[in-house]
N, C-alpha and C positions, 0 to 999 in steps of 0.2 A: 494858335488856338490849342493845338495838340500839346505843345510845350507847357502852356498854362495849366491844362488839365493834368498832365503828368506831375507838374510841380505841386498841385493841390493834393494829388494822391500820395506823393512822397511826404508832404507836410502832414497830412492826416495820419499816415502810418507812424511817423515819428512821434506825433503828438499822443497817439494811443499808447505807444510804448512808454513814453514819459509819464503819462497819466496813470499807467498801471503802477508806477512806483508810489503814487499818492496813497492808493488803497493799501498797498503792501506796507508802506511806511506807517500807515495808520494802525496796523495790527501786529507789528513785529518789534522786537527789541534788538534786532540785528543792527549792525552799523548802517547808518543812513548814507544815502548818496550825497555828493557835494551840493551846495545850495544851487537853486535854479534861478538864474538872473531874470528869466522871463516872468517870474511871479511878482516882481518888485512893485508893479503898479496895478495889480488886479483888484477889482471891486469884489465885494462879497458875492455878488451874482456870478461873476466870472470864476471865482473859486468854486462856487456851487456847480457850475458847468464842468469844471475840471474833475471834481469829485464824482459827478454823475457819469461822465465818460469813462473814468477809471473804473467805476463800479460796473458799468456795462461790460467792459473788457474782462475784468477779473472774475466777476460772478458768472458770466457766460462760460468761462473756462472751468471754474470750480464746479459748477452745477452741470457741466456738459450739455448746455442748451444754447438757444439763440439769444442774441441781445434783446430781441423783441420780447422774449419770455420774461426777462428781468427788468424791463423798462420801468414798470410801475414801482416795484420795490426799490430800484436804484434811485428813482426820483424821490421816494420817501426818505431814503438814506441821505442823499445829498442835501435836500432842503432842510431836513431835520438837523443834520450835523452842523451845517453852516449857520443856520438860524440860532442854534444853541451856543455858538462860539462867541466869546467875549472879544472886545476890541483888541486886547493884548494877544489873543490867540489868532485873530485875523492878521495882525501885524507880524506875528511869528511865522505864519504861513507865507506872507509876502517876503519875509527875510530869507526863508529857506526853500519854499516850494513844497513843503510837506507839513502835516499836522504835528504840533508839539505834543508833549505827554498828556496834557489835560484835554486838548482837542481830540487826541487819539482815543481817550477813554469815552468821550462823547460819541465819537464815530463808532466805536464798538457797541455802545448802547443802542445806537440807531440801526446797526446791522441786525441786532437781535429783535428790536421793535418792528423792523420792516421785513422780518423773516428771511434774512439773507445768511449765507454761510460765512463764518469767520475764516479768513485766510490763516493758514498755519503760522 
């Protein structure tokens, strides 16, 4: 039981770090990390969950607040961005694990609409 709990904690921590790159990749023109093989079979809803978790992590750090404080705006961001993505943009995310240029623009628009801070 303790090993299972520790494994879940390690997995959750690793996932948070990985998801942080989604939001950062959505706002940066810096070289992107290598493709994420775990994104290959994600549904749009699962992509939305990744974007939401990455937003919680990144925005709580940028705004120096709790994840709870950015829950609603991050939900707005994740839902809006993924719902606005085309089939090609969804497939590009599956291929790489991060937003392509056109999806990144949509993500930035939703950061603004949802009153979140743009990462540098």
